[in-house]
C-alpha positions as CSV (number, residue, x, y, z in Angstrom):
1,X,58.4,29.5,23.2
2,X,55.2,31.2,24.2
3,X,52.3,31.1,21.7
4,X,51.6,34.6,20.4
5,X,47.9,34.7,20.0
6,X,48.0,38.3,18.7
7,X,50.4,37.4,15.9
8,X,52.6,40.4,16.8
9,X,49.7,42.7,17.4
10,X,47.8,41.9,14.2
11,X,44.9,40.0,15.8
12,X,42.5,40.8,18.6
13,X,42.2,38.1,21.2
14,X,39.1,37.5,23.4
15,X,39.6,38.0,27.1
16,X,38.2,34.4,27.5
17,X,41.3,33.0,25.7
18,X,44.8,32.4,26.9
19,X,47.7,30.3,25.7
20,X,46.7,27.2,27.8
21,X,43.1,27.2,26.5
22,X,44.2,27.6,22.9
23,X,46.7,24.8,23.2
24,X,44.1,22.6,24.9
25,X,41.7,23.2,22.0
26,X,44.4,22.4,19.5
27,X,45.1,19.1,21.2
28,X,41.4,18.2,21.2
29,X,41.1,19.0,17.5
30,X,44.2,17.0,16.6
31,X,43.3,14.1,18.9
32,X,39.8,14.0,17.3
33,X,41.4,13.0,14.0
34,X,42.9,9.8,15.6
35,X,41.3,6.4,15.6
36,X,40.5,4.1,18.5
37,X,39.7,5.1,22.1
38,X,42.0,8.2,22.1
39,X,40.2,9.7,19.1
40,X,36.8,8.9,20.6
41,X,37.8,10.5,23.9
42,X,39.1,13.6,22.2
43,X,35.9,14.0,20.1
44,X,33.8,13.6,23.3
45,X,35.8,16.2,25.1
46,X,35.5,18.6,22.1
47,X,31.7,18.2,22.0
48,X,31.3,18.8,25.7
49,X,33.7,21.8,25.6
50,X,32.0,23.5,22.7
51,X,28.5,23.2,24.2
52,X,29.2,23.9,27.9
53,X,32.2,26.2,28.1
54,X,34.0,29.1,26.6
55,X,35.9,26.8,24.2
56,X,34.5,28.5,21.1
57,X,36.6,31.5,21.9
58,X,39.7,29.4,21.8
59,X,38.5,27.8,18.5
60,X,38.1,31.3,16.9
61,X,41.6,32.3,18.1
62,X,43.1,29.2,16.5
63,X,41.1,29.9,13.2
64,X,42.6,33.4,13.1
65,X,46.1,32.2,13.8
66,X,45.9,29.6,11.1
67,X,44.2,31.9,8.5
68,X,46.6,34.9,8.9
69,X,49.7,33.3,7.4
70,X,47.6,31.5,4.7
71,X,45.9,34.8,3.8
72,X,49.3,36.6,3.6
73,X,50.9,33.8,1.6
74,X,48.5,33.9,-1.3
75,X,49.3,36.7,-3.6
76,X,46.1,38.2,-4.9
77,X,45.5,38.4,-8.7
78,X,45.3,42.1,-8.4
79,X,48.5,42.6,-6.4
80,X,50.6,43.8,-9.4
81,X,48.2,46.7,-10.1
82,X,47.2,47.8,-6.6
83,X,49.1,49.9,-4.1
84,X,48.0,49.0,-0.6
85,X,47.9,51.7,2.1
86,X,47.4,51.0,5.9
87,X,45.2,53.6,7.5
88,X,44.7,54.3,11.2
89,X,41.0,55.1,11.2
90,X,37.8,55.4,9.1
91,X,38.5,58.9,7.8
92,X,39.0,59.4,4.0
93,X,42.7,58.8,3.1
94,X,44.9,61.8,2.4
95,X,47.5,61.2,-0.2
96,X,50.5,63.3,-1.0
97,X,51.5,63.2,-4.6
98,X,54.6,64.6,-6.3
99,X,53.5,67.3,-8.6
100,X,55.6,69.1,-11.2
101,X,55.2,72.4,-12.9
102,X,57.8,72.9,-15.7
103,X,55.4,74.4,-18.2
104,X,54.9,77.8,-16.5
105,X,58.3,78.7,-15.1
106,X,59.2,82.4,-15.3
107,X,61.4,83.4,-18.3
108,X,61.2,79.9,-19.8
109,X,64.5,78.7,-18.2
110,X,65.5,76.8,-21.3
111,X,63.5,73.7,-20.7
112,X,60.7,74.2,-23.2
113,X,58.1,73.1,-20.6
114,X,59.6,69.6,-20.5
115,X,60.4,67.7,-17.3
116,X,64.1,68.6,-17.4
117,X,66.1,70.7,-14.9
118,X,65.7,74.3,-15.9
119,X,68.9,76.3,-16.7
120,X,70.0,78.6,-13.9
121,X,72.0,81.6,-15.2
122,X,74.8,83.1,-13.0
123,X,73.4,84.6,-9.8
124,X,69.8,83.8,-10.9
125,X,67.3,82.3,-8.5
126,X,66.2,78.7,-8.6
127,X,62.6,78.1,-9.6
128,X,60.1,76.0,-7.7
129,X,59.0,73.2,-10.0
130,X,58.6,70.1,-7.8
131,X,56.5,69.8,-4.7
132,X,54.1,67.5,-2.9
133,X,50.4,68.3,-3.2
134,X,47.8,66.8,-0.8
135,X,45.1,65.0,-2.7
136,X,41.9,64.9,-0.7
137,X,39.9,61.8,-1.6
138,X,36.7,60.1,-0.6
139,X,38.4,56.7,-0.2
140,X,38.0,55.4,3.3
141,X,38.3,51.9,4.7
142,X,34.9,50.0,5.0
143,X,33.8,47.4,7.5
144,X,32.4,44.3,6.0
145,X,31.2,41.0,7.6
146,X,28.4,38.7,8.5
147,X,27.2,36.3,11.2
148,X,26.5,32.6,11.3
149,X,24.9,30.4,13.9
150,X,26.6,27.2,15.1
151,X,23.7,25.2,16.6
152,X,24.2,23.1,19.7
153,X,22.8,20.1,17.7
154,X,25.3,20.6,14.9
155,X,28.2,21.1,17.4
156,X,27.3,17.9,19.2
157,X,26.6,15.8,16.1
158,X,29.4,16.9,13.8
159,X,31.8,19.3,15.5
160,X,34.6,18.5,13.0
161,X,32.4,19.4,10.0
162,X,32.5,23.1,10.9
163,X,36.0,23.0,12.4
164,X,37.4,21.5,9.1
165,X,35.4,23.7,6.7
166,X,34.9,27.1,8.4
167,X,38.5,28.4,8.3
168,X,38.8,27.5,4.6
169,X,35.4,29.0,3.7
170,X,36.3,32.1,5.7
171,X,39.4,32.6,3.6
172,X,37.5,32.2,0.4
173,X,35.0,34.9,1.5
174,X,37.8,37.3,2.5
175,X,39.8,36.9,-0.7
176,X,36.7,37.3,-2.9
177,X,35.7,40.4,-0.9
178,X,39.1,42.0,-1.6
179,X,38.8,41.1,-5.3
180,X,35.4,42.6,-5.5
181,X,36.3,46.0,-4.0
182,X,39.4,46.3,-6.2
183,X,37.8,45.3,-9.5
184,X,34.7,47.2,-8.7
185,X,36.8,50.3,-8.1
186,X,38.4,49.8,-11.5
187,X,35.2,49.0,-13.3
188,X,33.2,51.9,-11.8
189,X,36.0,54.4,-11.4
190,X,37.1,54.9,-15.0
191,X,35.5,57.7,-17.1
192,X,35.4,58.7,-20.7
193,X,38.7,60.4,-20.2
194,X,40.6,57.1,-20.2
195,X,38.4,55.3,-22.8
196,X,40.1,53.9,-25.9
197,X,39.8,56.4,-28.8
198,X,39.8,55.6,-32.4
199,X,43.3,55.4,-33.9
200,X,45.8,53.3,-35.8
201,X,48.0,50.4,-35.0
202,X,51.4,52.1,-35.0
203,X,53.2,48.9,-36.1
204,X,50.9,47.0,-38.4
205,X,48.7,49.8,-39.5
206,X,45.0,49.5,-39.8
207,X,42.2,51.4,-38.0
208,X,41.4,50.7,-34.3
209,X,37.9,51.8,-33.6
210,X,36.5,53.3,-30.4
211,X,35.8,50.5,-27.9
212,X,37.8,48.0,-30.0
213,X,37.9,44.4,-28.8
214,X,40.9,43.1,-27.0
215,X,43.8,42.6,-29.5
216,X,47.4,43.4,-30.0
217,X,46.5,46.3,-32.3
218,X,44.1,47.7,-29.7
219,X,46.7,47.5,-26.9
220,X,49.4,49.2,-29.1
221,X,47.0,52.0,-29.8
222,X,46.1,52.3,-26.1
223,X,49.7,52.5,-25.1
224,X,50.3,55.2,-27.7
225,X,47.3,57.2,-26.5
226,X,48.7,57.2,-22.9
227,X,51.8,58.8,-24.2
228,X,49.7,61.5,-25.9
229,X,47.9,62.5,-22.7
230,X,48.4,65.5,-20.5
231,X,47.9,65.6,-16.7
232,X,46.0,68.3,-14.8
233,X,49.1,70.5,-14.8
234,X,49.6,70.3,-18.6
235,X,52.6,67.9,-18.3
236,X,52.9,64.9,-20.6
237,X,51.9,61.6,-18.9
238,X,54.9,59.3,-18.7
239,X,54.2,55.9,-20.3
240,X,54.6,53.2,-17.6
241,X,57.2,50.6,-18.2
242,X,54.8,47.8,-17.3
243,X,51.1,47.2,-17.7
244,X,48.6,44.4,-16.9
245,X,45.5,43.7,-19.0
246,X,42.4,43.0,-16.9
247,X,39.8,40.9,-18.7
248,X,36.7,38.7,-18.0
249,X,37.1,35.1,-16.7
250,X,37.9,32.6,-19.4
251,X,39.5,35.1,-21.9
252,X,43.1,35.4,-20.6
253,X,44.5,32.7,-22.9
254,X,42.9,34.3,-26.0
255,X,44.3,37.7,-25.1
256,X,47.7,36.3,-24.5
257,X,47.6,34.6,-27.9
258,X,46.6,37.8,-29.5
259,X,49.6,39.6,-28.0
260,X,51.9,36.8,-29.0
261,X,50.6,36.9,-32.6
262,X,50.9,40.7,-32.8
263,X,54.5,40.6,-31.5
264,X,55.5,37.8,-33.9
265,X,56.1,35.4,-31.1
266,X,53.6,33.1,-32.7
267,X,52.3,32.5,-36.2
268,X,49.7,30.4,-37.9
269,X,51.2,28.0,-40.4
270,X,49.0,25.5,-42.3
271,X,46.3,25.9,-39.7
272,X,48.6,25.2,-36.8
273,X,49.9,27.5,-34.2
274,X,53.7,27.8,-34.2
275,X,55.7,29.6,-31.5
276,X,58.9,31.3,-32.3
277,X,60.6,33.1,-29.4
278,X,63.4,34.3,-31.6
279,X,61.0,36.4,-33.6
280,X,60.4,38.8,-30.7
281,X,60.6,42.5,-31.6
282,X,62.3,44.2,-28.7
283,X,61.0,47.6,-29.8
284,X,57.4,46.5,-29.8
285,X,55.4,48.5,-27.2
286,X,53.4,45.3,-26.4
287,X,56.6,44.2,-24.5
288,X,55.4,46.6,-21.7
289,X,52.4,44.3,-21.0
290,X,53.7,42.0,-18.2
291,X,50.6,39.8,-18.0
292,X,46.9,39.3,-18.1
293,X,44.6,39.2,-15.1
294,X,41.1,37.6,-15.1
295,X,38.2,38.8,-13.0
296,X,34.7,37.6,-12.6
297,X,33.7,41.2,-11.8
298,X,34.7,42.4,-15.3
299,X,31.8,42.4,-17.8
300,X,32.0,40.3,-21.0
301,X,34.0,42.0,-23.7
302,X,35.4,44.8,-21.5
303,X,39.2,45.1,-21.0
304,X,41.3,47.5,-19.0
305,X,45.0,48.3,-19.5
306,X,46.3,49.2,-16.1
307,X,49.8,50.3,-15.1
308,X,51.6,48.1,-12.5
309,X,51.9,49.5,-9.0
310,X,55.0,51.7,-8.6
311,X,55.4,52.6,-12.3
312,X,53.4,55.9,-12.1
313,X,54.0,59.1,-10.2
314,X,50.5,59.0,-8.8
315,X,49.1,55.4,-8.2
316,X,46.3,54.3,-10.4
317,X,44.5,51.8,-8.1
318,X,44.8,52.1,-4.3
319,X,43.5,49.6,-1.7
320,X,43.2,50.6,2.0
321,X,43.3,48.4,5.0
322,X,42.8,49.2,8.7
323,X,46.0,49.0,10.7
324,X,45.9,46.1,13.1
325,X,43.2,44.4,11.1
326,X,44.9,43.6,7.8
327,X,43.4,40.1,7.4
328,X,39.8,38.8,7.9
329,X,39.0,37.6,11.4
330,X,36.3,35.5,13.1
331,X,34.8,36.3,16.5
332,X,32.5,34.4,18.8
333,X,29.7,36.1,20.8
334,X,30.3,36.9,24.4
335,X,28.1,34.7,26.5
336,X,26.2,35.9,29.6
337,X,26.4,33.7,32.6
338,X,28.0,33.1,35.9
339,X,31.0,30.9,36.3
340,X,30.7,27.8,38.4
341,X,32.6,28.6,41.5
342,X,34.5,26.2,43.8
343,X,36.2,22.9,43.1
344,X,39.4,22.7,41.2
345,X,39.2,21.5,37.7
346,X,41.9,20.0,35.4
347,X,40.2,21.6,32.4
348,X,41.6,25.0,31.3
349,X,38.1,26.0,30.1
350,X,35.9,27.6,32.7
351,X,32.4,26.2,32.4
352,X,29.4,28.4,32.3
353,X,26.0,27.6,33.8
354,X,23.4,28.8,31.2
355,X,21.2,27.5,28.4
356,X,22.1,28.5,24.8
357,X,21.1,26.8,21.6
358,X,23.5,28.6,19.3
359,X,27.0,29.7,19.2
360,X,27.2,32.9,17.1
361,X,30.3,33.4,15.0
362,X,31.0,36.7,13.3
363,X,33.2,37.3,10.3
364,X,34.7,40.7,9.9
365,X,37.3,42.5,7.6
366,X,38.2,46.0,6.8
367,X,39.0,46.9,3.2
368,X,38.2,49.3,0.3
369,X,39.7,50.5,-3.0
370,X,39.4,53.3,-5.5
371,X,41.1,54.8,-8.5
372,X,43.5,57.7,-7.6
373,X,44.5,58.5,-11.2
374,X,43.3,57.2,-14.5
375,X,46.0,59.1,-16.5
376,X,47.7,55.8,-17.5
377,X,44.6,53.6,-17.6
378,X,42.9,52.7,-20.9
379,X,39.7,50.8,-21.1
380,X,37.2,49.6,-23.7
381,X,33.8,47.9,-23.8
382,X,35.0,45.7,-26.6
383,X,32.0,46.4,-28.8
384,X,33.9,48.2,-31.5
385,X,31.3,51.0,-31.4
386,X,31.2,54.5,-30.0
């Protein structure tokens, strides 16, 4: 079976790379991990190829092929609350949202402005109440990346140091970049319209202040407040069936315990924590909270109640990726030089005659995120103050 260097069109392949070169590079890398003469010969070949040929292009192709499935296999922490859209270009995304208008129908139509099908009397006309509205946004995919120099000395002295570390380090940078743009969108995109208001715990009673700290009582009040909101058309905002709570790193366990205590799943007896799954109250609104997400990009004390993707008519958080470039990729600079002509060679790499003290590698990814609707989002600074 032929080696698909493009991964079914998802990767861009350098013109200096073909299947034979990529397989030869893979053989040298694997052989270099062996002991004895075979391993020493493979390491020598690798050093020579990286410094005197176009082998770095084959190396980057292998990095991308290895990283793509690993990048896809890891579900990002933000996945449950983000809707991902593939876009064909760098223009702002245009989103078509289902909009309703039941509040202003002619003659009432016996629906009291609710989201129910209006009554149609005999021979009467049907009323337009549903339709798709184009939402023009400023959300456009962004290009991000950096360069690094792979020195000739480093390549000769320790080629496996970079070969073994760079793919993993690349994935770490790519994943953290995705996390940053998503949680920054949440952090910077919310307004006072979705801020937690003062209220009461609808189950246990007691006052919940503005900007209340994370607690079961605060989450109950937040869910209740979502149900009291109106959208831009005056319709009631449906309460999502599932939420996630986004909190700072190191606080997820405390928040989960607070929810368990508030739901009766856990109690404190004689100073000890006792769990009792049979005590769950199925009617408790906290059952809508499906989990807690930690982020290093959330400030201390802050928390965000965010609907899961697919539970709202208009998505809350949206991430965009460029079609054909859905995962981070690494590139190597094109070298200038003339190929050595004449004489058949058993090496699949075509040697170049030039002096170059550095192999420049470029990391690149396309991503961005934004809030489309904060109708079902609630947030708090956790200070307990206005």
